[in-house]
N, C-alpha and C positions, 0 to 999 in steps of 0.2 A: 504494500499498499503505501508505504513513504519510498520505495523507488520510482514509483509510478507518478506519485506527487511530486519528485524532484525534476523528473525527465522533463514533464510538465511546466512545470517554474523554467525550466531551463530553456526550452523549447518556448515558450514566451517571449522571453527575453532574447533568445537569439534574432526571432522574426520580426521585433520592437529595433534592435539595433540596425538590421537589415533596411530594415524600412529610413530610418532617419539616414542610413549613408547614402542609399539610391537617390531621397529626396535631398539630398544636397548635393547631388552629385550631378541631378539634374537642373539643378537652379545653377547658372554661372553666374558669378556675381565679379563685377566691377568695383574699383575704387580709386580714387584721385582726385589730387590737390592742385589747387590753379583756380587763376584768379576767371569770374563773369566776363564772356565778352558782348553779351547781349541778353536779353530779358523777354518773353513775348507772353502775355496774356493771352488767354480764347477770350471771345467774347461773352460766353455766360458765366467768365469766373473759376470755373470746374478743373482746370486746367494750366499749365503753362509749360514755352517749354528753355532752355536756359544751354545756352552754348559756352562750356567752359571749354577753357586752352591748358591742359594737361602739363603740368611744372617739369614733370620727367621727362617728356617727348615734343612738346611744344606743341602734339595734337591737336582741333577742336574735333570736341566731344558733345554733343546733343542731347541733354538729358532731357525726357515728357517727367514732370511734377503732378502729381497728383493729391498729395496730401494737405490738408486744411489748412495747418500750421505754417509750412514752408510758404503756400498760397498768401497766407495771411500780411506774412514777412514782405512780401513780393509788393501789395495791394498799399501798406504801412511809409512803405520805402524804407523798412532795415537792412533788406537785404538789396544792393544794387552795383548796376554796372561798372566792375572793374576791383569789389570784393573777391576777398581768398576766402574759397570755399574749399571744407573737404565733403566730399559725396561719396556713396554706396549708391550701387546700384544693378539691378538684372540683365542683365544683356540678353537681354529677349527680341531681338531687332527692333523695339522704342525705347530700349535701353529710360528702364522705369526707375525713377529716383527710389532708393528704399530710406536714405539720409540725406538732408542736403542743411548744410550748418556750416558758420561761418569759422574760418581757423583759426583765428584768435578768443574767440565763446562765443557768448549771446544766445 
């Protein structure tokens, strides 16, 4: 009885670890630090695009931002063109932002 329970618990733990690893491998994540070159708010105000120049490569990367906190910062001019940004995003074709913050804080 104890052996069957131990086997069941071990199998369940292995399944959870496998699912977690597969989920992380499927979601390709990018990170970057650089100044904002351009911010474009959508007409409905529910999304925006921001072009950042990667400090390491010098390459321009366009990110899609949909979270309300960052959109409010764009509207209030707390984040403007020229600000140094630390961003994390999903490389899903649209480069959907997961985190978009000033590098110095705030």
